[in-house]
C-alpha positions in Angstrom: 129.6 111.4 112.9 129.9 114.3 115.4 127.0 116.7 115.5 129.1 119.6 114.5 130.5 117.7 111.5 127.0 116.8 110.5 126.0 120.4 110.7 128.9 121.5 108.6 128.1 118.9 105.9 124.4 119.9 106.0 125.3 123.6 105.4 127.5 122.7 102.5 124.8 120.6 101.0 122.2 123.4 101.5 124.4 125.9 99.7 124.7 123.5 96.7 120.9 123.1 96.7 120.5 126.9 96.7 122.7 127.1 93.7 121.1 124.2 91.8 118.1 126.1 90.4 120.4 128.5 88.7 122.7 126.0 87.0 121.0 126.4 83.6 121.3 130.2 83.7 123.9 132.1 81.7 126.8 133.2 83.9 130.2 134.6 83.7 133.1 132.3 84.4 134.0 132.1 88.1 136.9 134.6 88.4 138.8 132.5 91.0 138.7 129.2 89.1 139.7 131.0 85.9 142.6 132.9 87.5 146.0 132.1 86.1 148.2 131.3 89.1 151.9 131.2 89.7 151.9 129.3 93.0 152.3 125.5 93.1 154.1 125.5 89.7 157.5 126.6 88.7 156.5 127.0 85.1 156.6 130.7 84.0 153.8 129.9 81.6 151.5 129.5 84.7 148.2 127.6 84.8 144.7 128.1 85.8 143.6 127.4 89.4 141.1 124.8 88.1 143.9 122.9 86.4 146.3 122.9 89.4 147.6 119.5 90.4 147.6 120.7 94.0 144.8 122.5 95.9 145.3 126.3 95.3 142.6 128.8 96.3 142.6 132.3 94.9 141.5 135.2 97.2 141.0 138.6 95.7 138.6 141.0 94.1 135.3 141.0 96.0 136.9 139.3 99.1 138.8 142.5 99.8 135.8 144.8 99.2 133.5 143.2 101.7 135.5 142.7 104.9 134.8 145.2 107.6 138.3 145.5 109.1 140.8 145.9 106.2 143.4 143.4 107.3 144.9 140.6 105.3 144.5 138.1 108.1 140.8 138.9 108.4 140.3 138.5 104.7 141.9 135.1 104.6 140.2 133.9 107.8 136.8 134.9 106.5 137.4 133.3 103.1 139.3 130.1 103.6 137.9 127.2 105.7 141.3 125.8 106.6 142.8 129.2 107.7 142.2 130.1 111.3 143.2 133.5 112.8 144.0 134.2 116.5 141.3 136.4 118.1 143.1 137.1 121.3 146.5 136.6 122.8 148.1 136.9 126.2 150.9 139.3 127.0 152.9 140.4 124.0 151.2 137.8 121.9 148.2 140.1 122.0 150.3 142.7 120.2 151.1 140.5 117.3 148.3 138.0 116.5 149.0 135.0 114.3 147.1 132.7 111.9 147.7 129.2 110.6 146.7 126.7 107.9 145.3 123.2 108.6 145.6 123.4 112.4 149.4 123.5 112.4 151.7 126.1 114.0 151.8 129.4 112.1 155.6 128.8 111.6 154.7 125.9 109.3 153.2 128.2 106.7 155.5 130.1 104.3 154.5 133.6 103.2 155.7 134.9 99.9 155.2 138.3 98.2 155.3 138.0 94.4 157.0 134.7 94.9 159.7 136.0 97.2 160.1 135.0 100.9 158.7 137.6 103.3 160.6 138.1 106.6 159.1 137.2 110.0 158.2 139.2 113.0 160.5 139.5 116.0 157.6 139.2 118.5 157.6 135.6 119.5 154.3 134.2 120.9 155.3 132.7 124.2 151.9 132.6 125.9 151.2 129.1 127.2 148.0 127.2 126.6 147.6 128.5 123.1 147.6 126.8 119.7 149.6 129.7 118.4 152.4 129.4 121.0 155.9 129.5 119.5 154.8 131.4 116.3 157.1 134.1 115.0 155.9 134.1 111.4 155.2 136.9 108.9 153.2 139.7 110.3 150.4 140.3 107.7 149.5 143.6 109.4 152.4 145.3 107.5 151.0 144.3 104.1 148.3 146.8 103.2 145.2 145.4 101.5 145.3 148.3 99.0 148.6 147.0 97.5 147.3 143.5 96.8 145.9 142.3 93.5 145.0 138.9 94.8 146.3 136.1 97.1 147.1 132.5 96.1 147.0 130.0 98.9 148.7 126.6 98.2 147.2 124.2 100.8 149.7 121.4 100.5 153.2 120.7 101.6 155.7 122.6 99.4 159.0 122.3 101.2 160.8 121.0 98.1 159.5 123.9 95.9 159.7 127.0 98.1 161.6 126.2 101.4 162.0 123.3 103.7 159.7 124.9 106.2 156.6 125.1 104.0 155.0 122.2 105.7 151.3 123.3 105.9 151.4 125.3 102.7 152.2 128.7 101.1 150.5 132.1 101.1 151.6 134.0 98.0 150.6 137.7 98.0 150.5 139.1 94.4 150.9 142.8 94.2 149.1 145.3 92.0 151.1 146.4 89.0 148.8 148.9 87.3 150.6 151.9 85.8 147.5 154.0 85.9 144.6 153.0 88.2 144.1 154.6 91.6 141.8 153.9 94.6 141.2 155.9 97.8 139.2 154.3 100.6 138.3 155.2 104.2 136.4 153.2 106.8 135.2 153.6 110.4 133.5 151.3 112.8 133.2 150.0 116.3 131.9 147.1 118.4 128.2 146.9 119.3 129.1 147.8 122.9 130.6 151.1 121.8 134.3 150.3 122.3 137.0 149.2 119.9 136.5 152.3 117.7 138.3 151.8 114.4 139.3 154.1 111.6 141.4 153.6 108.5 142.3 155.2 105.2 144.2 154.0 102.2 145.4 155.3 98.9 146.8 153.3 96.0 147.9 154.8 92.7 149.9 153.6 89.7 152.2 155.7 87.5 153.8 154.9 84.2 157.6 155.2 83.9 157.9 156.3 80.3 156.7 153.6 77.8 158.5 150.7 79.5 157.9 150.7 83.2 155.6 151.4 86.1 155.5 152.1 89.8 152.5 151.3 92.0 152.4 153.1 95.4 150.2 152.4 98.4 149.9 154.3 101.7 147.6 153.5 104.6 146.9 154.2 108.3 144.8 152.1 110.6 143.7 153.0 114.2 141.9 150.8 116.7 141.0 151.6 120.3 140.8 149.5 123.4 137.9 147.2 124.1 137.0 145.4 127.4 135.3 142.2 128.2 134.6 140.4 131.4 133.4 141.5 134.8 134.8 142.5 138.2 138.1 141.3 139.6 137.7 138.2 141.9 140.4 139.4 144.3 138.3 142.4 145.2 134.7 141.8 144.3 132.0 139.3 144.4 130.6 138.2 141.0 127.7 140.7 141.4 130.2 143.6 141.6 129.8 144.1 145.4 133.1 144.9 147.1 134.4 142.1 149.3 135.3 142.8 152.9 139.0 143.5 153.1 141.5 143.5 155.9 143.3 146.3 154.1 141.5 149.6 154.3 143.9 151.3 151.9 143.0 148.9 149.1 139.3 148.9 149.8 139.2 152.7 149.8 141.3 153.1 146.7 139.7 150.6 144.3 136.4 152.4 144.4 138.1 155.3 142.6 139.8 153.2 140.0 138.7 153.8 136.4 135.8 151.6 135.3 134.8 150.6 138.9 133.8 147.9 139.5 135.3 146.5 136.3 138.7 147.8 137.2 140.7 145.0 135.5 140.9 145.8 131.8 143.1 142.9 130.7 140.5 141.1 128.5 140.0 143.1 125.3 141.7 144.4 122.2 144.9 146.5 122.4 145.0 150.1 121.2 147.1 150.5 118.1 148.1 152.9 115.3 149.6 151.4 112.1 151.2 153.2 109.2 152.2 151.4 106.0 154.0 152.4 102.8 154.4 149.9 99.9 155.7 150.1 96.4 155.9 147.8 93.4 157.8 148.7 90.3 159.3 147.4 87.1 161.1 148.6 84.0 161.8 146.8 80.7 165.4 147.5 79.8 164.9 145.5 76.6 161.8 143.5 75.4 163.4 140.4 77.1 164.9 141.9 80.2 163.1 143.5 83.1 164.4 145.2 86.3 161.9 145.0 89.2 161.7 146.0 92.8 159.1 146.2 95.6 159.3 147.0 99.2 157.6 148.3 102.3 158.0 150.2 105.5 155.6 149.9 108.4 155.4 151.5 111.8 153.1 150.4 114.7 152.5 151.8 118.2 150.5 149.3 120.2 149.7 148.7 123.8 147.5 146.2 125.8 146.3 146.3 129.4 147.6 143.8 132.0 146.0 142.9 135.3 145.0 145.6 137.7 147.3 146.1 140.8 145.9 147.2 144.2 147.3 150.4 145.8 149.4 148.5 148.4 151.2 146.5 145.7 153.7 149.3 145.7 154.5 151.0 149.0 157.4 152.3 151.0 158.5 154.1 154.1 160.2 157.5 154.3 163.5 158.0 156.1 161.3 159.3 159.0 159.2 156.2 159.1 156.0 157.4 157.4 154.1 155.0 155.2 153.8 156.0 151.5 151.3 154.5 149.1 152.1 156.5 145.9 149.3 155.1 143.8 146.3 155.3 146.1 143.8 154.1 143.5 145.9 151.2 142.3 147.1 151.1 138.7 146.6 149.4 135.3 149.9 148.5 133.7 150.2 148.2 130.0 152.6 146.3 127.8 153.7 148.5 124.8 155.6 147.9 121.6 156.9 150.5 119.2 157.6 148.6 116.0 159.4 149.2 112.7 159.0 146.7 109.9 160.8 147.0 106.6 161.5 145.0 103.4 163.2 145.5 100.1 163.4 143.3 97.0 165.4 144.0 93.9 165.8 141.8 90.9 166.3 141.3 87.2 164.7 138.7 85.0 164.5 137.9 81.4 164.6 135.3 78.6 167.7 134.1 76.7 167.3 131.4 74.0 164.2 130.1 75.6 165.6 130.0 79.1 163.7 132.1 81.6 165.8 133.4 84.4 165.3 135.5 87.6 168.0 136.8 89.9 166.8 138.6 93.1 167.7 139.5 96.6 165.3 140.4 99.5 166.2 142.0 102.8 163.7 142.5 105.5 163.5 143.0 109.2 161.4 143.8 112.2 162.4 145.7 115.3 160.3 145.9 118.5 161.1 148.4 121.3 159.2 147.0 124.3 158.0 149.1 127.3 155.9 148.7 130.4 153.9 151.8 131.0 151.7 153.1 133.8 153.4 150.6 136.1 155.8 150.7 139.0 158.6 148.5 140.4 157.6 147.0 143.7 161.2 146.3 144.9 162.8 149.5 143.6 160.3 152.1 145.0 160.8 151.3 148.7 164.6 151.5 148.3 164.4 155.0 146.8 161.6 156.1 149.2 163.7 155.1 152.2 166.4 157.6 151.1 163.9 160.5 151.2 162.2 162.2 154.1 159.2 163.2 151.9 157.1 161.1 149.6 158.5 160.6 146.1 156.8 159.7 142.8 157.7 156.3 141.5 158.9 155.7 138.0 155.8 154.7 135.9 157.2 154.0 132.5 160.0 151.5 131.8 162.1 150.8 128.8 162.1 146.9 128.8 164.5 146.4 125.9 164.3 145.6 122.3 164.2 142.4 120.2 164.8 142.4 116.4 165.0 140.0 113.5 166.5 140.3 110.0 166.3 138.0 107.0 168.3 138.3 103.8 167.5 135.9 101.0 168.9 135.8 97.5 167.6 133.6 94.7 168.4 132.4 91.3 165.6 130.7 89.4 165.9 129.2 85.9 163.2 127.5 83.8 162.9 126.1 80.3 160.5 123.8 78.4 161.8 120.9 76.3 160.0 118.9 73.7 160.9 115.3 74.6 158.1 113.4 72.9 155.6 113.6 75.8 152.0 114.8 75.5 153.2 118.2 76.7 156.7 119.8 76.9 158.8 118.9 79.8 159.3 121.9 82.1 162.7 121.9 83.8 163.1 124.4 86.6 166.1 124.7 89.0 167.7 127.2 91.1 169.6 128.2 94.3 168.9 130.1 97.4 171.1 131.7 100.1 169.6 133.0 103.4 171.0 134.7 106.4 168.9 135.2 109.6 169.5 137.0 112.8 167.7 137.4 116.1 168.7 139.7 118.9 167.6 140.9 122.3 168.8 144.1 123.9 168.6 144.6 127.6 166.3 147.3 129.1 167.1 150.0 131.5 168.2 148.6 134.9 165.0 149.8 136.7 162.9 147.6 134.4 164.5 144.4 135.7 165.7 145.5 139.2 164.4 142.9 141.7 161.3 141.3 140.1 161.1 144.2 137.7 158.2 146.5 136.8 154.8 145.1 137.6 153.2 142.9 134.8 156.4 142.5 132.7 160.0 142.2 133.8 162.4 144.0 131.5 165.0 142.1 129.6 168.2 141.8 131.7 171.8 141.0 130.7 171.1 137.3 130.9 168.4 137.7 128.3 170.4 139.8 125.9 172.4 138.5 122.9 172.5 138.3 119.1 172.3 135.0 117.2 172.7 134.2 113.5 172.1 131.4 111.0 172.8 130.9 107.4 171.6 128.2 105.0 172.2 127.4 101.3 169.8 125.4 99.2 169.5 124.1 95.6 166.4 122.7 94.0 165.1 121.1 90.8 161.5 120.7 89.6 160.4 118.6 86.7 156.9 118.7 85.4 154.9 117.8 82.4 152.3 115.4 80.8 153.9 112.1 79.9 150.5 111.0 78.6 147.4 112.9 77.5 145.5 114.0 80.6 148.2 112.8 83.1 150.3 115.6 84.7 153.3 114.8 86.9 155.5 117.1 89.0 158.6 115.9 90.8 160.7 118.3 92.9 163.7 117.9 95.2 165.6 120.3 97.4 168.9 120.1 99.2 169.6 122.5 102.0 172.5 123.0 104.4 172.0 124.9 107.7 175.0 126.4 109.5 173.6 125.1 112.8 171.8 121.9 111.8 173.6 120.4 108.9 172.1 119.3 105.7 168.8 117.7 104.6 167.0 116.6 101.5 163.3 117.0 100.9 161.2 116.0 98.0 157.7 116.2 96.5 155.8 114.1 94.0 152.5 115.4 92.6 150.2 113.8 90.0 146.9 114.7 88.4 144.8 112.7 86.0 141.8 114.2 84.1 139.4 111.4 83.1 137.3 114.0 81.3 136.7 117.7 81.4 134.2 116.9 84.2 136.4 114.9 86.6 140.0 114.7 87.7 141.9 113.2 90.6 145.1 114.5 92.2 147.5 113.6 94.9 150.8 114.5 96.6 153.5 112.9 98.7 156.1 115.2 100.2 158.3 115.7 103.2 159.6 118.7 105.1 162.3 119.9 107.5 161.7 122.9 109.7 164.7 124.2 111.6 163.6 125.9 114.9 163.5 129.7 114.5 166.2 131.6 116.2 163.6 133.1 118.5 162.4 129.6 119.6 166.0 128.7 120.4 167.2 131.9 122.2 164.2 134.0 123.4 164.0 134.5 127.1 161.8 136.7 129.3 159.6 136.8 132.4 155.9 137.3 132.5 154.4 138.2 135.9 150.7 138.4 137.0 149.5 139.2 140.5 149.6 135.4 141.3 152.0 133.9 138.7 155.6 134.3 137.7 156.6 132.4 134.5 160.2 132.5 133.3 160.7 131.7 129.6 164.0 129.9 129.4 165.9 129.6 126.1 166.2 125.8 125.4 169.8 126.3 124.3 170.8 128.0 127.6 172.8 126.7 130.7 169.7 127.4 132.8 167.5 125.1 130.7 170.2 122.4 131.2 169.8 122.8 135.0 166.1 121.9 134.6 167.0 118.8 132.5 166.4 120.2 129.0 168.7 120.3 125.9 169.0 122.3 122.7 166.2 122.1 120.1 166.3 119.8 117.1 164.6 120.4 113.7 161.0 119.2 113.0 160.6 116.6 110.3 157.3 116.0 108.5 155.6 113.7 105.9 152.6 114.9 103.9 150.1 112.8 102.0 147.1 114.1 100.1 144.6 112.9 97.6 141.7 114.7 96.0 139.1 115.0 93.3 138.1 117.9 91.1 134.6 118.0 89.6 133.0 120.1 86.9 129.5 118.4 86.9 128.0 121.3 84.9 129.3 124.4 83.2 130.5 127.1 85.6 130.3 124.9 88.6 133.5 123.6 90.3 133.8 121.3 93.3 137.0 120.1 94.9 137.6 117.7 97.7 141.0 116.9 99.2 141.9 114.7 102.1 145.3 115.0 103.8 147.6 113.6 106.5 150.5 115.5 108.0 152.9 113.6 110.3 155.4 115.7 112.3 158.3 114.2 114.3 160.0 116.1 117.0 157.4 118.8 116.8 158.5 122.0 118.6 156.0 122.9 121.3 155.8 124.8 124.6 156.4 122.7 127.6 153.4 123.9 129.5 153.8 125.7 132.9 156.3 123.6 134.9 156.0 124.5 138.5 158.9 125.2 140.8 156.7 126.2 143.8 153.1 126.5 144.7 151.6 128.3 147.6 148.5 126.7 149.1 147.1 128.8 151.9 150.1 130.1 153.9 152.3 127.1 153.0 154.8 127.3 150.1 155.4 123.9 148.6 158.5 123.1 146.6 157.4 121.2 143.5 160.8 121.1 141.8 163.9 122.5 143.2 165.6 122.0 139.8 163.0 124.4 138.3 163.8 127.0 141.0 167.5 126.5 140.5 167.1 127.1 136.8 165.3 130.3 137.5 168.1 131.4 139.7 170.7 130.3 137.2 169.0 132.5 134.6 169.4 135.5 136.9 165.8 136.0 137.9 164.5 137.4 141.2 160.8 136.7 141.6 158.1 138.7 143.4 157.6 137.3 146.9 153.8 137.8 146.8 153.2 135.2 144.0 151.4 131.9 144.5 152.9 130.0 141.5 156.5 130.2 140.2 157.7 128.1 137.3 159.3 127.9 133.9 158.2 127.4 130.3 160.4 126.7 127.3 160.2 125.3 123.8 161.1 121.6 123.3 160.8 118.8 120.8 158.1 117.5 122.9 155.7 115.5 120.7 155.1 113.7 117.5 151.7 114.6 116.0 149.4 113.4 113.2 147.0 115.8 111.6 144.2 114.3 109.5 141.9 116.4 107.5 139.6 117.0 104.5 138.6 120.1 102.7 135.7 120.5 100.2 135.1 123.7 98.2 132.4 124.6 95.7 132.0 127.7 93.5 129.5 128.9 91.0 128.5 132.1 89.2 124.9 132.6 88.1 123.1 135.4 86.2 119.4 135.9 87.0 118.8 138.7 84.4 116.7 141.4 86.0 117.2 139.8 89.4 121.0 140.3 89.3 124.2 138.3 89.3 125.3 136.0 92.2 128.7 134.5 92.9 128.2 131.5 95.2 130.9 129.8 97.3 131.1 127.2 99.9 133.9 125.6 101.8 134.2 122.9 104.5 137.3 121.9 106.4 137.6 119.0 108.9 140.9 118.9 110.8 142.0 116.7 113.7 145.4 116.6 115.3 146.4 113.6 117.5 149.5 113.4 119.7 151.1 110.1 118.9 154.1 110.4 121.2 155.1 112.6 124.1 158.7 113.0 125.3 159.3 112.3 129.0 159.5 115.0 131.6 163.1 115.3 132.9 163.3 113.4 136.2 164.6 116.4 138.1 161.3 118.2 137.4 159.0 115.3 138.4 156.8 115.5 141.6 154.3 112.7 141.8 152.3 113.8 144.9 151.6 117.2 143.2 150.8 115.6 139.8 153.8 117.1 137.9 154.7 113.9 136.0 154.5 114.8 132.3 156.3 117.1 130.0 153.1 118.5 128.5 150.3 119.5 130.9 146.7 118.7 130.0 146.3 122.4 129.0 149.3 122.1 126.7 147.9 119.0 125.1 144.6 120.6 124.5 146.3 123.6 122.8 147.6 121.1 120.2 144.4 119.0 119.8 141.2 120.8 120.7 141.7 124.6 120.8 141.2 125.2 117.1 137.9 124.2 115.5 137.8 120.6 114.2 135.2 121.7 111.6 134.8 125.1 109.9 132.3 125.9 107.2 132.3 129.1 105.1 129.2 129.7 102.9 128.9 132.9 100.9 126.7 134.6 98.3 127.7 137.9 96.6 124.8 139.5 94.7 125.1 142.5 92.3 122.4 144.4 90.5 123.1 147.7 88.8 124.5 149.9 91.5 123.7 147.6 94.4 125.7 144.7 95.9 125.1 142.5 98.9 127.6 140.1 100.4 126.2 137.5 102.8 128.6 135.1 104.5 128.0 132.4 107.1 130.9 130.9 109.0 130.2 127.9 111.2 132.9 127.0 113.7 132.9 123.5 115.3 133.4 123.1 119.0 136.7 124.0 120.7 137.9 123.2 124.2 140.7 123.7 126.7 141.6 122.0 130.0 141.8 124.8 132.6 142.6 124.8 136.3 143.6 127.2 139.1 147.3 126.5 138.6 147.0 126.8 134.8 148.2 123.3 134.1 144.7 121.8 133.4 145.0 119.5 136.4 144.4 119.9 140.1 142.0 122.4 141.7 139.3 123.6 139.5 140.2 121.3 136.6 137.6 121.8 133.9 137.3 120.9 130.2 136.1 124.4 129.1 134.2 124.2 125.8 133.0 126.7 123.3 130.2 125.0 121.4 129.4 125.1 117.7 128.4 128.6 116.6 127.5 130.3 113.3 128.8 133.8 112.7 127.0 135.9 110.1 128.7 138.7 108.1 126.7 141.2 106.0 128.0 143.9 103.6 125.7 146.2 101.5 127.2 148.4 98.8 125.9 151.1 96.6 127.7 152.9 93.7 126.8 156.6 93.9 128.7 157.1 90.7 130.8 154.8 88.6 133.8 155.9 90.7 132.3 156.5 94.1 131.1 153.5 96.2 129.6 153.3 99.7 129.5 150.2 101.9 127.9 149.5 105.3 128.0 146.2 107.1 128.5 144.2 110.1 130.8 141.3 111.1 129.2 139.0 113.6 125.8 140.5 112.7 123.9 138.8 115.5 126.5 139.6 118.2 127.4 136.0 119.1 129.6 135.7 122.2 131.8 133.0 123.5 131.0 131.6 126.9 132.7 132.9 130.0 135.1 130.9 132.2 133.1 129.1 134.9 133.6 129.8 138.5 134.7 127.2 141.1 135.0 127.3 144.9 138.0 129.3 146.2 138.2 127.4 149.5 137.1 130.5 151.5 133.4 130.4 151.0 133.5 132.2 147.7 134.2 131.5 144.0 136.9 132.3 141.5 137.4 131.7 137.8 138.4 128.1 137.1 141.5 129.1 135.0 143.3 130.8 137.9 142.8 134.3 136.3 141.3 137.2 138.0 138.2 138.4 136.0 134.8 136.9 136.5 133.1 136.1 133.2 136.3 136.3 131.2 135.4 135.1 127.7 137.0 132.1 126.2 140.4 133.4 125.0 140.6 130.7 122.3 137.2 131.6 120.7 137.9 131.2 117.0 135.8 134.3 116.1 137.2 136.6 118.8 135.8 137.8 122.1 134.3 141.2 121.4 131.0 140.4 119.7 129.4 142.3 116.8 131.2 145.0 114.9 129.6 147.5 112.5 131.2 149.7 109.9 130.9 152.1 107.0 133.3 152.5 104.1 133.7 154.9 101.2 135.8 154.0 98.1 136.7 156.3 95.2 138.3 154.8 92.1 140.1 157.1 89.6 
């Protein structure tokens, strides 16, 4: 057994031992296990989480009160052992972080709001060497915590029930529906280092609509400032911060005046953002049996992130009289910026007629991202303009790069009725239909953003990137559930779907649970799924540029991709198997254990960085002329100063098998004068294995330079080792009179990534970079000043645990450089599962009325 797995099991056993002395004490029922859920069952009667035939965890109540940064993704990550959130992303992925269930891609988890499909973001994660690459899932940032009553997480394949893409599971966000209650909260905090300043406020209030209806409103604002990690830039400094000798006196003289000297490169850290959210939920009973309902949201976000520092001579020109002009004498720090609008509307009517429950609804949502590069300059454009002037000119600094947008319109009809057919329980018959229309579009930026190699750090979207793409699909489903025998529950579901671009498919699910006694039950599921590639995966294109690298993201459905030997994407197909046990060994104690296997065929992954050329010393080596031809066919002109030029694209590159197990335990105890404690513990073990890799197209192969496989070593590690194989979450929530203390310990197993100078994981500097097992402690202390007014102070990552920095390797010139080919000495592991910024402390005030 691995040491980290042994540690996780030991922590789980220890938490059970802590709870054991209290088992005989009187306690209230555990609120999560007693919660009536609507996820995982089509029956409108609902069932309790403890009775679910599939693993469903309920997150709510205290979980929302004791998280420092009030964000849905943070709440889920700090509560569920099988849920992992991205702590850092490269390029525009840093502007929309993602999360995933059971080690799969975020796109394999379906997000619902009150049972209705939530639309996805338009910001596709294209950064290579990341387990979140390719994700364009629901952005949880735009769902304010103040609007949420609780969250139900179905951790099992549910494609037949909710949508053919629900391979890893379903996150169902249940909204508040109070017609009276109100809550105002405000919070502020920052990292221990004094950066990343955060502030937020939220107000939620319910109102009655006469005697038959309600509307519940939520508004919030969240602000977060930049943070910075890592040391000096290896291009200019030694690891100790001493300036290197330079043959260019302009750069040497200018960098000493750059902000943050000697840490002039600000790329590693949090972006700065401001988010505004509005959310409403309402309903009105037209008759006792018919209800009109609606909910919706609008969110706006301004966000930007630093890119690599550029030296002064990166942009220079000559006047018409022959005088040299260096317009940015201290160099410059470009930033990628997104101005985003996110919106959603759901309207429906539901009721009961002759015992038939029916629900007719429609949901329209979308996300629009205006992309810009700011505080930058265009290296190729400036000298052209400067040459036309006898006097120095000021270069354009801010560039409108274009816009990408997505929309999703889904309409549903759901019908359900119970029939007495002589079984131990009524037979629940549910069926329905769904129609969905999706669109994804890219608009070109202003010409100066893509002239030549474009603005430094990010090339604007050009005419060859632009376009609008659509898809529709129709589906029908049926779900039969009931108890044919006492204590035996069966659920059989089937779904037929037809996609306008991929044809039809049938998926199914069979679930069974048998209760041997009130103390023990077993459960299991067999299901399959079918995930059509997102439109963004099929058609997104763009160019990312660093001082040393140029990476062109080709759309797999494009003629340029065909030049490099690639073809259009196919759907993913999956098979899910799970078996578990539910235990109630004593009153008020619940333990669950579930093992699962998820097999995915034709899994959509990033290809890894496929090189077209590599400059070693002063010699430029052609690795693949086909890759270079594909770049040209796509209409790109690359910066002449780069060392590595290549492409990346999404492809049906692998078959994978994910094996895992999850154990949870919960207990509530009352110690009289010593207070009340809610105990919880969860353990997840998850391992993904690549069972088949598609071959690299022959036109891209270069044996002498080691380019022989479709997926680089770095890309393989993104699938298999860059998320923790083990994760343990142990918590105790203690209350006494006005006081409360929440203590949570999260243990992350080791993670690793193959890194190298050329960012393939092979060749010079190749290193298996590992983040070892670490325990992260979160503490929250609350005090009720009055029954309505509550104060909380706390810390996430209380002991300021930091991930290791990227090791240095010889640079061939007598010095050293980071082994991953990036520029910042001591750059923290970007894939650290708990983030890169260390401890965070906060205070919060909450007023209930």
